[in-house]
C-alpha positions in Angstrom: 18.5 -9.8 11.8 20.9 -11.9 9.7 20.0 -14.9 11.8 16.3 -14.6 10.9 17.1 -14.0 7.2 19.2 -17.2 7.1 16.4 -19.0 8.9 14.2 -18.6 5.8 16.9 -20.2 3.6 17.2 -23.5 5.5 16.4 -26.7 3.6 14.2 -28.1 6.3 12.0 -25.0 6.5 8.3 -25.9 6.7 6.5 -22.5 6.4 3.3 -22.0 4.5 4.4 -20.6 1.2 1.8 -21.2 -1.6 -1.4 -20.7 0.4 -5.1 -20.3 -0.6 -5.4 -16.9 1.0 -2.2 -15.8 -0.7 -3.4 -16.9 -4.1 -6.8 -15.1 -3.5 -5.0 -11.9 -2.5 -2.6 -12.3 -5.5 -5.6 -12.7 -7.8 -7.2 -9.4 -6.5 -3.9 -7.5 -6.9 -3.4 -9.1 -10.3 -6.8 -7.7 -11.5 -5.9 -4.2 -10.2 -2.4 -4.1 -11.7 -3.4 -5.7 -15.0 -6.2 -3.1 -15.5 -3.7 -0.3 -14.6 -1.1 -1.5 -16.9 -3.5 -2.0 -19.9 -4.6 1.6 -19.5 -1.1 3.0 -19.1 0.2 0.9 -22.0 -2.5 2.0 -24.4 -2.3 5.7 -23.3 1.5 6.1 -23.5 3.1 2.9 -24.7 4.7 2.0 -21.4 3.9 -0.5 -18.6 5.3 -0.6 -15.1 6.6 -3.4 -12.9 4.0 -4.2 -10.3 6.3 -6.3 -8.1 7.2 -3.6 -5.6 3.7 -2.2 -5.0 2.3 -5.8 -4.8 4.9 -6.7 -2.2 4.0 -3.7 0.0 0.3 -4.3 -0.3 0.6 -8.0 0.4 2.6 -7.3 3.6 0.0 -4.7 4.8 -2.9 -7.1 4.3 -1.3 -10.4 5.5 0.1 -8.6 8.6 -3.4 -9.0 10.0 -2.9 -12.8 10.0 -0.5 -13.8 12.8 1.1 -16.7 10.9 1.9 -14.7 7.8 5.6 -14.9 6.7 8.0 -13.5 4.1 7.7 -16.4 1.8 3.9 -16.2 1.6 4.2 -12.4 0.9 6.8 -13.2 -1.8 4.3 -15.7 -3.5 1.6 -13.0 -3.6 4.0 -10.4 -5.3 5.2 -13.1 -7.7 1.7 -13.9 -8.8 0.6 -10.3 -9.1 3.7 -9.0 -10.9 3.4 -11.8 -13.5 0.0 -10.7 -14.5 0.7 -7.0 -14.4 3.5 -7.6 -16.9 1.4 -9.8 -19.2 -0.6 -6.7 -20.1 2.3 -5.8 -22.6 0.4 -7.9 -25.1 -1.6 -4.7 -25.7 1.4 -3.4 -27.6 0.1 -5.5 -30.6 -3.4 -6.8 -30.2 -5.3 -3.5 -30.8 -3.9 -3.7 -34.3 -6.8 -6.2 -35.0 -9.3 -3.4 -34.6 -7.1 -0.8 -36.4 -7.1 -3.0 -39.6 -10.8 -3.7 -39.2 -10.3 -7.5 -38.8 -12.1 -7.5 -35.4 -15.0 -5.3 -34.5 -14.4 -5.7 -30.8 -11.9 -7.7 -28.8 -12.5 -11.4 -29.2 -12.6 -12.6 -25.6 -11.5 -16.2 -26.0 -8.8 -15.5 -28.6 -7.3 -12.7 -26.5 -7.6 -14.9 -23.3 -5.9 -18.0 -24.8 -3.1 -16.1 -26.5 -2.3 -14.2 -23.3 -2.6 -17.2 -21.0 -0.7 -19.8 -23.2 1.9 -17.3 -24.3 2.5 -16.2 -20.7 2.8 -19.8 -19.5 5.4 -20.5 -22.2 7.3 -17.5 -21.0 7.4 -19.1 -17.5 8.5 -22.5 -18.9 11.2 -21.1 -21.2 13.0 -19.3 -18.3 13.1 -22.3 -16.0 16.3 -23.7 -17.6 17.9 -20.3 -17.3 17.3 -19.8 -13.6 20.6 -21.2 -12.2 22.9 -19.4 -14.7 21.1 -16.0 -14.7 19.9 -15.8 -11.1 22.1 -17.9 -8.9 25.5 -17.7 -10.7 25.4 -14.2 -12.2 26.1 -10.7 -11.0 23.2 -9.1 -13.0 21.6 -6.2 -11.2 17.8 -7.2 -11.3 16.8 -3.7 -10.0 13.1 -4.4 -9.3 13.8 -8.0 -8.0 16.4 -6.7 -5.5 14.1 -3.8 -4.4 11.2 -6.1 -3.9 13.4 -8.5 -1.8 14.5 -5.5 0.4 10.9 -4.5 1.0 9.9 -8.0 1.9 12.9 -8.3 4.3 12.0 -5.0 6.0 8.4 -6.1 6.4 9.3 -9.5 7.9 11.1 -8.1 10.9 8.8 -7.2 13.8 11.2 -4.6 15.1 10.9 -2.6 11.9 7.1 -2.3 11.6 7.5 1.5 11.4 9.5 1.3 8.2 7.1 -1.3 6.9 4.2 1.0 7.6 5.9 4.0 6.0 6.4 1.9 2.8 2.6 1.5 2.6 2.1 5.2 3.5 4.3 6.3 0.5 2.5 4.1 -2.0 -0.9 5.2 -0.8 0.0 8.9 -0.7 1.4 8.7 -4.2 -1.7 6.9 -5.4 -4.0 9.5 -3.8 -2.1 12.5 -5.2 -2.0 11.1 -8.8 -5.6 9.8 -8.5 -7.0 13.2 -7.5 -4.9 15.0 -10.3 -6.0 12.5 -12.9 -9.7 12.9 -11.8 -9.4 16.8 -12.1 -7.6 16.5 -15.4 -9.5 13.7 -17.3 -12.8 13.7 -15.4 -13.7 17.3 -14.4 -11.3 18.7 -17.0 -10.4 21.7 -14.8 -6.7 21.0 -15.2 -4.9 20.8 -18.6 -2.9 17.6 -19.5 -0.1 19.3 -21.4 1.4 22.5 -22.7 2.6 22.8 -26.2 4.5 25.8 -27.7 5.0 25.8 -31.5 8.0 27.6 -33.1 8.9 28.6 -36.7 12.3 27.3 -37.8 13.0 29.2 -41.1 10.1 28.1 -43.4 9.5 25.0 -41.2 8.0 24.4 -37.8 8.6 22.4 -34.6 7.2 22.3 -31.1 8.4 22.3 -27.5 5.8 20.3 -25.5 5.5 19.4 -21.8 3.2 16.7 -20.5 1.8 16.9 -17.0 1.3 13.2 -16.2 2.2 12.4 -12.5 2.4 8.7 -13.5 5.0 9.4 -16.1 7.1 11.5 -13.6 7.0 8.3 -11.4 8.0 6.1 -14.3 10.8 8.5 -15.2 12.1 8.3 -11.6 12.2 4.5 -11.9 14.0 4.3 -15.3 16.8 6.6 -14.1 19.0 9.3 -15.5 20.8 7.4 -18.2 17.6 6.3 -20.0 16.0 9.6 -19.3 18.7 11.6 -21.0 18.9 9.2 -23.8 15.2 9.8 -24.4 15.8 13.5 -24.3 18.5 13.1 -27.1 15.9 11.2 -29.1 13.3 14.0 -28.7 16.0 16.5 -29.9 16.9 14.3 -32.9 13.2 14.2 -33.9 11.9 17.7 -33.0 15.1 19.8 -33.4 16.4 17.8 -36.4 14.0 15.7 -38.6 10.7 17.6 -38.1 12.1 21.1 -39.0 14.2 19.5 -41.8 11.2 17.8 -43.5 8.8 20.8 -43.0 11.4 23.1 -44.7 12.3 20.8 -47.6 8.8 19.2 -48.3 6.0 21.1 -50.0 3.2 22.3 -47.8 -0.1 20.6 -49.0 -2.9 23.0 -50.0 -5.3 23.9 -47.3 -3.1 22.5 -44.5 -1.7 24.7 -41.7 2.1 24.5 -41.0 1.3 23.1 -37.5 -0.8 20.3 -38.9 1.8 19.6 -41.5 4.5 19.3 -38.8 2.3 16.8 -37.0 1.7 14.8 -40.2 5.5 14.7 -41.0 6.2 13.4 -37.5 3.5 10.6 -37.8 4.3 9.5 -41.4 8.1 9.9 -41.6 9.9 10.6 -38.3 8.2 7.7 -36.4 9.3 5.3 -39.0 12.9 6.6 -38.6 12.4 5.9 -34.8 11.2 2.4 -35.6 14.3 1.7 -37.7 16.6 2.9 -34.9 14.7 0.8 -32.3 14.9 -2.3 -34.6 18.7 -1.9 -34.9 19.0 -1.3 -31.1 16.9 -4.4 -30.3 19.0 -6.6 -32.6 22.2 -5.2 -31.1 20.9 -6.0 -27.6 20.1 -9.6 -28.7 23.6 -10.0 -30.2 25.2 -8.7 -27.0 23.3 -11.3 -25.0 24.0 -14.3 -27.3 27.1 -15.5 -25.3 25.7 -15.3 -21.8 22.4 -16.9 -22.9 24.2 -19.8 -24.6 26.4 -20.3 -21.5 23.3 -20.2 -19.3 21.4 -22.9 -21.3 24.5 -25.1 -21.3 24.8 -24.8 -17.5 21.1 -25.5 -16.9 21.2 -28.6 -19.1 24.2 -29.9 -17.2 22.4 -29.1 -13.9 19.3 -31.0 -15.0 21.4 -34.1 -16.0 23.3 -34.3 -12.7 21.6 -36.8 -10.3 19.9 -35.6 -7.2 22.8 -36.8 -4.9 25.3 -34.7 -6.9 23.1 -31.6 -6.7 22.1 -32.1 -3.1 18.6 -30.9 -4.1 18.4 -28.1 -1.6 14.8 -26.8 -1.2 16.0 -23.5 -2.9 17.3 -25.4 -5.9 14.2 -27.4 -6.9 12.5 -26.2 -10.1 9.4 -27.7 -11.6 10.1 -31.3 -12.7 10.8 -32.0 -16.4 7.6 -34.1 -16.4 5.5 -31.1 -15.2 7.2 -28.7 -17.6 6.5 -31.1 -20.5 2.8 -31.5 -19.5 2.2 -27.7 -19.2 4.1 -27.2 -22.5 1.9 -29.7 -24.3 -1.3 -28.1 -22.9 -0.2 -24.6 -23.9 0.9 -25.6 -27.4 -2.4 -27.5 -28.0 -4.3 -24.5 -26.7 -2.4 -22.2 -29.1 -2.9 -24.6 -32.1 -6.7 -24.7 -31.3 -7.1 -21.0 -31.0 -5.0 -20.2 -34.1 -7.2 -22.6 -36.1 -10.3 -20.9 -34.7 -8.8 -17.6 -35.7 -8.2 -18.6 -39.4 -11.3 -20.8 -39.7 -13.8 -18.1 -40.8 -11.8 -17.5 -43.9 -12.9 -19.0 -47.2 -9.7 -21.0 -47.9 -9.2 -24.8 -48.1 -8.9 -26.7 -44.8 -5.4 -27.9 -45.6 -4.2 -24.3 -45.9 -5.9 -23.4 -42.6 -3.9 -26.2 -40.9 -0.6 -25.0 -42.6 -1.3 -21.4 -41.4 -1.9 -22.7 -37.9 1.2 -24.9 -37.7 3.5 -22.3 -39.2 2.0 -19.4 -37.1 2.4 -21.3 -33.8 5.7 -22.8 -34.9 7.2 -19.4 -35.6 5.8 -18.0 -32.3 7.1 -20.8 -30.2 10.6 -21.0 -31.8 11.1 -17.2 -31.8 9.5 -17.1 -28.4 12.3 -19.3 -27.0 15.1 -17.0 -28.2 13.2 -13.9 -27.2 12.6 -15.4 -23.7 16.4 -15.9 -23.2 17.1 -12.3 -24.4 14.4 -10.8 -22.3 15.5 -12.7 -19.2 18.9 -11.2 -19.6 17.6 -7.7 -20.3 15.5 -7.8 -17.1 18.7 -8.5 -15.1 20.6 -5.8 -16.9 18.2 -2.9 -16.9 15.0 -4.0 -15.0 11.6 -5.0 -16.2 10.2 -1.4 -16.6 13.1 -0.3 -18.8 13.3 -3.4 -21.0 12.8 -2.9 -24.7 9.8 -5.2 -25.1 8.4 -3.0 -27.9 11.7 -3.4 -29.8 11.3 -7.2 -29.5 7.7 -6.7 -30.8 9.1 -4.8 -33.9 11.4 -7.7 -34.7 8.5 -10.1 -34.1 6.1 -8.3 -36.5 8.8 -8.1 -39.2 9.6 -11.8 -39.0 5.9 -12.9 -38.7 4.9 -10.6 -41.6 7.7 -11.9 -43.9 6.8 -15.5 -43.1 3.0 -14.9 -43.7 3.8 -12.9 -46.9 5.7 -16.0 -48.2 2.8 -18.3 -47.3 0.0 -16.0 -48.7 2.0 -15.6 -51.9 2.4 -19.4 -52.2 -1.4 -20.0 -51.7 -2.5 -17.0 -53.8 -4.3 -15.4 -50.8 -3.5 -11.9 -52.0 -5.8 -12.4 -55.1 -8.8 -13.1 -52.8 -11.0 -10.3 -51.5 -9.7 -9.3 -48.1 -6.6 -11.3 -48.6 -4.2 -8.6 -47.5 -6.3 -7.9 -44.4 -6.1 -11.6 -43.5 -2.4 -11.7 -44.0 -1.9 -8.7 -41.8 -4.2 -10.2 -39.1 -2.3 -13.5 -39.0 1.0 -11.7 -38.6 -0.4 -9.6 -35.7 -1.8 -12.7 -34.1 1.5 -14.6 -34.4 3.4 -11.6 -32.9 0.9 -11.3 -30.0 2.0 -14.8 -28.9 5.7 -13.8 -29.2 5.1 -10.7 -27.1 3.2 -12.6 -24.4 6.2 -15.0 -24.1 8.7 -12.1 -24.0 7.0 -10.0 -21.4 6.5 -12.8 -18.9 10.0 -14.2 -19.3 11.2 -10.6 -18.7 9.3 -10.4 -15.4 9.8 -14.0 -14.3 13.5 -13.6 -13.7 13.0 -10.5 -11.4 10.6 -12.7 -9.3 13.0 -15.6 -9.2 15.8 -13.2 -8.1 13.5 -11.9 -5.3 12.7 -15.4 -4.3 16.4 -16.4 -4.3 17.2 -13.5 -2.0 14.4 -14.2 0.5 14.7 -18.0 0.5 11.7 -19.1 -1.7 11.3 -22.5 -3.2 11.6 -22.0 -7.1 9.0 -24.6 -8.2 6.4 -23.0 -5.9 7.2 -19.6 -7.5 6.9 -21.1 -10.9 3.4 -22.4 -10.1 2.4 -19.0 -8.7 3.6 -17.4 -12.0 1.5 -19.8 -14.1 -1.6 -19.0 -11.9 -0.8 -15.2 -12.4 -0.7 -15.6 -16.2 -4.1 -17.3 -16.3 -5.8 -14.8 -14.0 -4.2 -11.8 -15.8 -5.4 -13.2 -19.1 -9.0 -13.3 -17.8 -8.8 -9.5 -17.1 -7.0 -8.3 -20.3 -9.9 -8.8 -22.8 -12.7 -7.1 -20.8 -10.5 -4.1 -19.8 -9.4 -3.7 -23.4 -13.0 -3.8 -24.6 -14.0 -1.3 -21.9 -11.2 1.2 -22.9 -11.9 0.7 -26.6 -15.7 1.5 -26.1 -14.9 4.5 -24.0 -12.0 6.2 -25.8 -11.3 4.3 -29.1 -7.7 3.9 -30.4 -5.8 5.9 -33.0 -7.4 5.0 -36.3 -10.1 2.8 -34.7 -13.1 4.6 -33.2 -16.1 2.5 -32.1 -18.7 5.1 -33.0 -19.2 7.9 -35.5 -18.6 11.4 -34.3 -16.1 10.5 -31.5 -13.3 12.9 -30.8 -10.1 11.4 -32.2 -8.0 13.6 -29.8 -9.5 11.6 -26.9 -8.5 8.3 -28.5 -5.9 6.2 -26.7 -2.6 6.5 -28.7 -1.7 2.7 -28.5 1.7 3.8 -30.0 3.3 0.4 -30.3 0.2 -1.2 -31.8 0.0 1.6 -34.4 3.6 1.2 -35.3 3.5 -2.6 -35.6 0.3 -2.5 -37.6 1.8 0.1 -39.9 4.9 -2.1 -40.4 2.8 -5.2 -41.2 0.5 -3.3 -43.6 3.4 -1.8 -45.3 5.1 -5.1 -45.9 1.9 -6.7 -47.3 0.9 -3.7 -49.5 4.5 -3.2 -50.5 3.9 0.5 -49.7 5.9 0.7 -46.5 8.1 3.8 -46.8 11.2 1.8 -46.4 13.5 4.8 -47.1 12.6 6.3 -43.6 13.2 2.9 -41.9 16.6 2.8 -43.7 17.4 6.3 -42.4 16.4 5.0 -38.9 18.7 1.9 -39.4 21.5 4.3 -40.2 20.7 6.4 -37.1 20.5 3.2 -35.0 24.0 2.1 -36.1 25.5 5.5 -35.3 23.8 5.4 -31.8 25.2 1.9 -31.2 28.7 3.0 -32.1 28.4 6.1 -29.8 27.2 4.0 -26.9 30.0 1.5 -27.5 32.6 4.4 -27.5 31.1 5.9 -24.3 31.1 2.6 -22.4 34.7 1.8 -23.4 36.3 5.2 -23.0 34.4 6.6 -19.9 33.6 5.3 -16.5 29.9 6.1 -16.1 28.7 7.5 -19.4 26.4 5.5 -21.7 23.7 6.3 -24.2 21.3 3.3 -24.5 20.4 3.2 -28.3 17.0 1.7 -27.6 16.0 4.6 -25.3 17.2 7.1 -27.9 15.1 5.3 -30.5 12.1 5.4 -28.2 12.7 9.2 -27.9 12.4 9.6 -31.6 9.4 7.3 -31.9 7.1 8.1 -28.9 5.0 11.4 -28.8 7.0 14.1 -27.0 4.1 15.0 -24.6 4.6 11.5 -23.2 8.3 11.6 -22.9 8.9 15.1 -21.4 7.5 14.1 -17.9 9.6 10.9 -18.1 12.7 13.0 -18.7 11.7 15.4 -15.9 11.2 12.4 -13.4 14.6 10.9 -14.4 16.4 14.2 -14.0 14.6 15.1 -10.7 15.5 11.7 -9.3 19.1 12.1 -10.2 19.5 15.5 -8.5 17.6 14.7 -5.3 19.4 11.4 -4.8 22.8 13.1 -5.5 21.9 15.8 -3.0 21.1 13.2 -0.4 24.4 11.3 -1.0 26.4 14.5 -0.7 24.7 15.9 2.4 23.8 12.8 4.4 25.8 9.9 3.0 25.1 6.7 1.1 22.8 5.2 3.8 20.4 8.2 3.5 20.6 8.0 -0.3 19.5 4.3 -0.2 16.6 5.1 2.2 15.6 8.1 -0.1 15.7 5.9 -3.1 13.4 3.4 -1.4 10.9 6.1 -0.5 11.1 7.6 -4.0 10.6 4.2 -5.6 7.5 3.5 -3.5 6.0 7.0 -4.0 6.7 6.7 -7.8 5.0 3.3 -7.9 2.0 4.9 -6.1 1.8 7.8 -8.7 1.6 5.2 -11.5 -1.0 3.0 -9.8 -3.2 6.0 -8.8 -3.4 7.6 -12.2 -3.9 4.3 -14.0 -6.7 3.1 -11.7 -8.6 6.5 -12.1 -8.1 6.1 -15.9 -9.8 2.7 -15.8 -12.7 3.9 -13.5 -13.3 7.0 -15.8 -13.4 4.7 -18.8 -16.2 2.7 -17.1 -18.2 6.0 -16.4 -17.7 7.1 -20.0 -19.0 3.8 -21.4 -22.1 4.0 -19.2 -22.7 7.6 -20.2 -22.2 7.0 -24.0 -24.2 3.7 -24.0 -27.2 5.7 -22.5 -26.9 8.5 -25.1 -24.9 10.8 -22.9 -21.7 12.9 -23.4 -18.2 11.5 -23.8 -17.1 13.8 -21.1 -19.9 13.2 -18.5 -18.0 14.7 -15.5 -16.7 17.8 -17.2 -17.6 21.0 -15.3 -16.0 23.5 -17.7 -16.4 24.3 -21.4 -13.8 24.5 -24.2 -13.2 28.2 -23.5 -11.6 27.2 -20.2 -8.7 25.4 -22.0 -6.1 28.1 -21.6 -6.7 28.6 -17.9 -6.8 24.8 -17.4 -3.4 24.6 -19.1 -1.8 27.1 -16.6 -3.5 25.5 -13.6 -2.2 22.1 -14.8 1.3 23.5 -15.0 1.1 24.8 -11.4 -0.2 21.5 -10.1 2.6 19.7 -12.1 5.3 21.9 -10.4 3.6 21.2 -7.1 3.9 17.4 -7.7 7.6 17.8 -8.4 8.1 19.7 -5.1 6.1 17.1 -3.2 8.1 14.3 -4.8 11.3 16.0 -3.7 10.1 16.4 -0.2 9.0 12.7 0.1 12.5 11.5 -1.0 14.4 14.0 1.1 12.2 13.6 4.3 14.2 10.8 5.9 13.7 10.9 9.7 15.2 8.2 11.8 12.4 6.9 14.1 13.4 6.3 17.7 
């Protein structure tokens, strides 16, 4: 086995790596995973790393071709995972509709921002590859997992294991898909359970969401982040919500329950935002030293002549000339689209040019630093758990302050619609920063996978660039489809739509609120300041735990997310994380570390399947709703029960949710050694 693994790492290797069929398969997977991620991100504010499911599907499909190999499979997952991650741009772009600047998604503007921002994310991480992938001991959880799956699939003598990997992903997808169809399509199952309690004169709630996809995501993020989120939920719902509902005056005609919801939206979420901002800045400060060291090493490596470096196949990045060419094309693309974005405004041409140059300049400069930070975070905690939304919060604050200065200088705020224009330019600038951030985050996982299986870096970098362009083509149509079907919080496409069915788009709501607050000077900064104080305390506690204990930590960013994200979303995440901890510990104690590793692999694949299944059904149902509504039909065209069934549906949903947890446990614990 070791011999064949080393075989792939030889310099003289001449195996087909970046093939036409691989790129076509990568493009198909890209479309599926991008659509899934856009849906999941808008619904709950989380995206998942598609590297592992892409690797398994690629092996299953290419197995039919006799000459398929591990390096070709690796290229497919590289391409597909890049585009799946690019969908994180949805954390900001729906803000354009929420402020009423766009009436629907501008296809070309969304496409160019996603594609060019993504390509810059690839380019900015090329100089970091040697320091952060080759010469570092960072964990890269998804990158290492994807490499293991590819290695298993490449050995003819372990076809059974390879098959079982596909079986777990498909069974997870089927289970979650059926449940999502029964819940969101036929509406015979409830999606959550919420119990409200009086706390003195105030009120709070104890909710439980039933999402199978989120149980899977919780399993992947692990116990430390899961418990940190639980602490965040407790701070919000056992601390701030009861406190504010007791001390504030209940408005006339409002129920206590509605008041508690309003307090959470208008005050507690801003506290969560302040805590997340502090945690994101702290993360960046922690990374400054290794990032600077990495850049120095890469520059030294690029200067060394080819004889000195030996130029092994596995050490060849894209040439500086190619990098420069792609960089020039992407920056020109961003300048053109930014100018097109500001051109409808009634302001002098010279001001439009200044807005364009400043907007793209801020995005590219900040993007470079963010790319370095995200690359390191991906190695530290993995792509799925990286605090991309925290980076977005920093981005929107910087972009808003820069645009505020420019608009004040040019007297834009005195013009009709000036404030809306200022907010829109800040959101547009931040969307470029986020595209750079999320791709650099994913890129390092892929390069780690490639390093472990013997890929040629420059070919992987080309595959990543292709993935960015294909993913960008998918994002705008899927966004439009979901907007027409469900609408977003505060932005419904038609009168009379049910706001409860709207997609939460939590990060987009938060970043838009921050931008609008900065420009209108009405941002309730006092709650953000409280959040900053909470964030500082959380950082200090985390530092204390890491220094004085062996295994305990409390990631401040995860706690901040716990305060900020709606609890119905987070409870299944916490359940998945805790369930994973106990079943994996049980395996280790009863059957040893080998069995635990095998169980972890089965759990990872099944969890990935749960996420993919629920997400794809969500996108398909969106299509059905759009067709129904556009023909004058219902917004719940497949519902087979009425509103009076809600209580029964809630109980049935709880039973099915418990069934999923039992099934998940069985899948992880069911390790049988095949003869």
